[in-house]
C-alpha positions in Angstrom: 0.0 0.0 0.0 1.2 3.5 -0.8 1.6 6.5 1.4 -1.5 7.8 3.3 -3.3 10.4 1.3 -4.7 13.4 3.3 -8.0 15.1 2.3 -8.8 18.3 4.0 -12.3 19.5 4.7 -12.8 23.2 4.8 -15.5 25.2 6.6 -17.3 25.7 3.3 -17.7 21.9 3.2 -15.3 21.5 0.3 -12.8 18.7 0.3 -9.3 19.2 -0.9 -7.0 16.4 -1.9 -3.5 17.4 -0.9 -1.9 14.7 -3.1 -3.6 16.0 -6.2 -3.7 19.7 -5.2 -7.3 20.0 -6.1 -10.8 20.0 -4.7 -12.7 16.7 -4.9 -16.2 15.5 -4.3 -17.6 12.6 -2.2 -17.7 10.5 -5.3 -13.9 10.9 -5.7 -13.4 9.7 -2.1 -15.8 6.8 -2.8 -13.5 5.9 -5.7 -10.5 6.0 -3.4 -12.3 3.4 -1.1 -13.1 1.2 -4.1 -9.5 1.4 -5.3 -8.2 0.4 -1.9 -6.3 3.7 -1.4 -5.2 4.5 2.1 -6.4 8.0 3.0 -7.5 10.1 5.9 -9.9 13.1 5.9 -9.1 15.9 8.4 -10.8 19.1 9.4 -8.7 21.8 7.8 -9.2 24.2 10.7 -8.6 21.9 13.8 -6.9 18.9 12.2 -9.4 16.4 13.7 -9.7 13.1 11.9 -13.2 13.1 10.3 -12.8 10.1 8.0 -15.6 8.1 9.6 -18.2 10.9 9.2 -17.2 11.4 5.5 -17.5 7.6 4.9 -20.9 7.7 6.6 -22.0 10.5 4.3 -20.9 8.4 1.3 -23.0 5.5 2.7 -26.0 7.7 3.1 -25.7 8.9 -0.5 -25.3 5.3 -1.8 -28.3 4.2 0.3 -30.5 6.9 -1.3 -29.6 5.6 -4.7 -31.1 2.4 -6.1 -31.2 -0.7 -4.0 -30.0 0.0 -0.4 -27.8 -2.5 1.4 -29.0 -1.4 4.9 -32.6 -2.2 5.5 -34.7 -0.2 8.0 -34.8 -3.2 10.2 -31.0 -3.6 10.2 -30.5 0.1 11.0 -33.0 -0.2 13.9 -31.1 -3.2 15.2 -27.8 -1.4 15.0 -29.1 1.7 16.8 -30.3 -0.5 19.7 -26.7 -1.6 20.3 -25.4 1.9 20.8 -24.6 2.3 24.5 -25.2 -1.4 25.1 -22.5 -3.5 26.9 -22.1 -5.5 23.6 -21.6 -2.4 21.4 -17.9 -3.2 20.9 -18.7 -6.9 20.2 -21.3 -5.9 17.6 -18.9 -3.7 15.8 -16.2 -6.4 15.8 -18.7 -9.0 14.7 -19.9 -6.9 11.7 -16.3 -6.1 10.7 -15.4 -9.8 10.8 -18.5 -10.8 9.0 -17.8 -8.4 6.2 -14.2 -9.6 6.0 -15.5 -13.2 5.8 -18.0 -12.2 3.1 -15.2 -10.6 1.0 -12.9 -13.7 1.5 -15.8 -16.0 0.5 -16.5 -13.9 -2.6 -12.8 -14.2 -3.6 -12.7 -17.9 -2.9 -15.9 -18.5 -4.9 -14.4 -16.6 -7.9 -11.2 -18.6 -7.7 -13.1 -21.8 -7.3 -15.3 -21.0 -10.3 -12.2 -20.5 -12.4 -10.9 -23.9 -11.2 -14.2 -25.5 -11.9 -13.8 -24.7 -15.6 -10.4 -26.4 -15.6 -11.0 -29.4 -13.3 -13.4 -32.2 -12.7 -16.6 -30.8 -11.1 -16.9 -33.3 -8.2 -13.4 -32.6 -6.8 -13.9 -28.8 -7.1 -17.2 -28.9 -5.2 -15.7 -31.0 -2.4 -12.7 -28.7 -2.2 -15.0 -25.7 -2.1 -17.0 -27.1 0.7 -13.9 -27.9 2.7 -12.5 -24.4 2.3 -15.8 -22.8 3.2 -16.0 -24.9 6.4 -12.5 -24.0 7.3 -13.2 -20.3 6.7 -16.4 -20.5 8.7 -14.5 -22.2 11.6 -11.8 -19.6 11.6 -14.4 -16.8 11.7 -16.3 -18.4 14.6 -13.0 -18.7 16.6 -12.1 -15.1 15.9 -15.5 -13.9 16.9 -15.4 -16.0 20.1 -12.0 -14.5 21.0 -13.4 -11.0 20.4 -16.5 -11.7 22.4 -14.4 -13.1 25.3 -12.0 -10.2 25.3 -14.9 -7.6 25.1 -16.8 -9.3 27.9 -13.7 -9.4 30.1 -13.0 -5.8 29.4 -16.6 -4.8 30.2 -16.5 -6.9 33.4 -13.3 -5.2 34.5 -14.9 -1.8 33.8 -18.0 -2.6 35.8 -15.8 -3.9 38.7 -13.7 -0.7 38.6 -16.8 1.5 38.6 -18.2 -0.2 41.7 
């Protein structure tokens, strides 16, 4: 990965890409995400990192176009976990789930290419075995995250009392 790119957001709500020395739109930042570019958005006046809020704006714009990914029910469920003891776990779970989904998509693409070159029965068996292994790994990672989050929450509760 290359050097981190810095995008500055000015009070007039304009975004300035310091690497390109020009103003950019949210769509340009969306393209940076799609391209896998490493960047950070900072408030030009105070220097605060506002990358998350810009990414959320991009998600809102995308959700308003066409077929949304985040249903009303899913958004309601997410809101319910804010302030809950499991908030950190939910965030970690969603991140791991998305990582797993992306890995599965890549595995499926690779396996489909193999399918065209190999005997179908061996490819399907191999695909099933890989999927099970990936699922096991994800479950173990989530369990570790849950245990560490629960332990940290328990310690915090003990410290507060």
